N, C-alpha and C positions, 0 to 999 in steps of 0.2 A: 417538351420543355423539362429542364431539370429544376426541381424545387428543393431548396435548402431551408431547413427549419432548425433554428438554434433555440434551445430552451435554457433559461437561466433561473437561478434561485432568487430569493428575495433580496440578496446582497449583490446581484448582478453577475455572479459566477456561473460559468457555463456548466450545466449539468449533463447535457446531451446534445447531439446533433443528428439530423437525418438528411440524407441526400437521396432523392428518389426521381426516377424518370430518365429520359434520354433527351439530349439536346436536339437531335435531328438537324444539325447544322449542315452535315454532309453525310455521305454513306459511311457505314461502319468501317473502321480502320483509317478513315480520313477526317473524322470529326474532331477538329481541334478544340472545340468547346468541351466536349465530353472528355477528351484526353486531358485537358487542362484541369478540369474539375476533379477528375480521378487522381491525377498526380498530386494535386494540392491536398485533397482530403485523405487519401491513403498514405501519402507521404507524411502528413502530420501525425496520423496514428502510429506509423512506423517510427517517427522521430521520438514520440513520447516513450514508446517501448524501448528503443535503442539507447536514447540519451538518458532517460530517467529510470529505466528498469521497471516501468509500471505497465502492466497489461490492461488495456482498456477493454471493456465489454463491447464487442462488436458483432453485429449480424450483417452478413453480406449475402446478397442474392443478385441475380441479374437485374441491374437497374436500381439497386437499393444498397445503401450503407447506413446502418444505425449504430451510433456509438454512444456509450454511457460512461461517464466518469464515476469511479467508485466514490462512495460517501466516506466522510470522516478521514480524509488524508491528512498526514502531518502537514502543518501550515507551510513549511518551506517547499515541500513537494507540490502541494496544491497550487502555490504561486507559480511555480515553473510550468505546471501543466496548463494553467490558465493563460500564461504568456504564449505558449505554443498554439493553443486553440484560438486566442485572439489574433495571432499572426495569420492563422488559416483564414479567419474571417476577412481580414484585410485583403488577402490574396483573392478570395472568392468575390469580394466586392469589386476588385479591379477587373475581374473577368466579366462581372455583371455590368459594369460601366461600358465595356466595349461590345458585349454580346447580350444585352438585356432582353432581346427577343427570344433567347434560348435558355436563360437561367433567371430564376426569381428567388430572392432570399427573404426570409421572414425571421426576425429576431424577437422571440417571446420572453418577456420579463414576468 
């Protein structure tokens, strides 16, 4: 199962997210759940970097993606980063609604 953990600050802003595990929906290379989650999460990190010019702190290993948003961003930039990350969450929730046996999300405030 893929486990997604979203960590927020006291104001509800996303500070970091972690994606760990494998869906095991199908064999490697045919696993649409794993592919979808990877496309959404890695695509979001790439979008933040390409569109906003902000490099997020990311750790990647086989079956693991940990991303941290830098502290003390300029308010306008922070708002844009949060919008992209919230969009990622909506996309992951859509996957979870259809494939809940293979992905679980936890949003920690």
